[in-house]
Every structure is written in structure tokens, then in C-alpha cells.
N, C-alpha and C positions, 0 to 999 in steps of 0.2 A: 504492498499501499504506499508504503513512504517512496520507494522507486518511480512509482507512477503518478504521487504529486510531485516529484522531482522533476520528471520528464514533461509534467503539462506546465512546470515552472518554466521551463527550460525552451516550449515552443513558445510560450508567452514572450519569453526576450528574444529570441530569433524572429519571431513575428515583429515585436518591436523596433528592433533593429533595421529590421527589413523597409519597416516603413518610413524611419526616418531616412535611411540611404535614400528612398524612390525622393523623397523631401530633399535632401541635396541635391540630387540629380536635377532634380524639376527647377529646382533654384538656379543651379549652376547654366540649363540650358536657356533659363531666362534672362539672367545677368548676362549671357554669351548673345543671345538675341538682339539684347539693348546694348551692348558693347560694338555689334556690328553697324545698327541702325545708327545710332546716337552718336558713335564715336567718344566713350568714357575713356578716362583716361586708365592706360594700362594698370598703373599703381592702382587706382580702386580698386579693379576687379581683381587683382591678387591680393589687395587688403582685408576684402569683400571676403573671399574664399578662408583667408587665414583666420578672420574672428568665426567665420561658420564652421570652420572644422574645430577651434579652441571650444566655442560653445557646447559643442558636441561630444568633446572629448570629454568635458568636464561635467555634462548630462550623463554620460555612460558611467564615468568613475564613482557617482551617486547612486545612481540608480540599478547599475547591474551588475557591479562588484559590492558585495558585501561580504562583510567579515564573518566567517564561520565559525560560530559559539556553540561549543561542547558541552555538555554538564554529564558530569561522573558523579555517582553517589557511590560512597565506599563505605560497607557496611562494615564493622569490628566490633567483637567481642568482647564488651567490660565486665569483669568481675568487681563484685561488692562484696569487700570482705566483711562478713557480719560477727565471725568467729574467732575475734582476739581473745586472746586470754584462753583459749581453749587448750586441751590435752592433745598430744600425738594420737591420730587414730592409728591403731593395732592393725585393723578389721583393712583398710586401705593398703597397709604395707604387706601382708598376706596376700592380699588381691592382687597386687602387680610384682609380687614375688622377690622383693627386696632384699638383698641379704647387708647384714650390721654393717659392713665395709662400704657397701653401696650410699647405705645412708649418711655413716660419718662423710665418705665424699660429696656426697647432696649437701649435708649442712655445712662444710667448709666451701663448698662453691656459694653458697648464699650468703656466706661471710665475705663473699667478694676476695676471696684467694686464687692465686693463680695455680697452673698443674705443678709446676715447680714446688710453690709453698705447701701446697697439699700434701705431696712426696715427702719434704721435710719433715712436717709434722707429724705424719703418719708413719715414717720411716720405712716408706716401701718405695720401689722406683717408679721414675716418669712413665714409663711403659704400663706399670699395673695400674698407676692413676688414670690413664691414657684408657685401658680395657674399663677398668671401672665404670668411666664417663660414658665409653658408648654403650656400655650396658643398661644403664640409667636412660640413655637415651633410646633405646629400641623397647625396654620395659615400659616406659611411661611415653612413648609414642611422640616423642618430640625430636627437633632437630638441632638445637641449639641451648645452651647454659642457662641462657634467661630464661627459657621456655620453662626450662628442666625445675629451676628453682620457682616461678611463679606455678607451676603446676603443683608443685610440692608445697607449698603454699596455700594455695586453695583447697586442697584434699587435706591438708593439716599431717602431713607426713613428717616436714620438719616444721621447727619452732620458728616464730613468728620473729 
């Protein structure tokens, strides 16, 4: 339906442009006849053509070329935290199958520590931290650390 409306709009523009070009040709032939019969000065004839095409160009720019405005609607889920001060939900931890070490890594992630700092704090290697992180991402069905922390807080898996 949108394509049909656009097609009819394009036909209207083409018809308007065609009629305006016919009017321009008619005026030019009229001026040519007057030039031959009455012998106007050549400067007047050329100036009138220039003025006519300038006016036509301004009119076309104002009426046929309109800026395209596109409206985009972005929907995003917003979670309202109404569980401040509640205890850690053990049922959710069991449902996702998170180990104690994965919970420790998630808690340290929520504290803003990097992988290297987490490895030093837990006395494990950097690769082990990365393994726990990737396991967390799979189990919580997220792609980033911030998403994992946000989901852990929302489900009361980690402390607020």
C-alpha cells in the first residue's frame, strides 16, 4: 500500500513537472515570436529565460524535493528493582546449575573486578576465570559481563 501511494505521488510530480515544462516551452516560443516580430534586444530575451529557469528551479527545489523523515521506535525492557534487601535466591541458583566458584566469579564481576583481578583474588589462573565466565554466560543465556551481572541481580543470585 505504501508503494502504491508513493507511485501515485511520483506520477503527480511527473505530471506537474511536465506541465511546467510545457508552460516554459510555450513562453519561450512566444518570446521567440515577439523577438522576431518586434526585435527585442537579445539581452532582454536571454535575461527573461534566465529568470524563468531560476524561478522554475526554486519552485522545484521547494515542492518536489522534500527531506525524508524516518521515525524509529526502540523498545527496551526496563527492570524495576523492588527486591532491595532480600536474600539470595537459592532456587534460582539451582535452576541455572551454578557452581560455588561460578557464583564467586559472578560476585566479583559485579564488584567491577577484571579477569586478572578475579584470578588473583581467588588464587586461580586467568584461563580458569575465563572458563568460569564463559560457563556463566551460557548458563545465564547472556553475551556480556554487564548482562550477566544485571541478570544475577535481577534474579537475586548475587547481592545487590
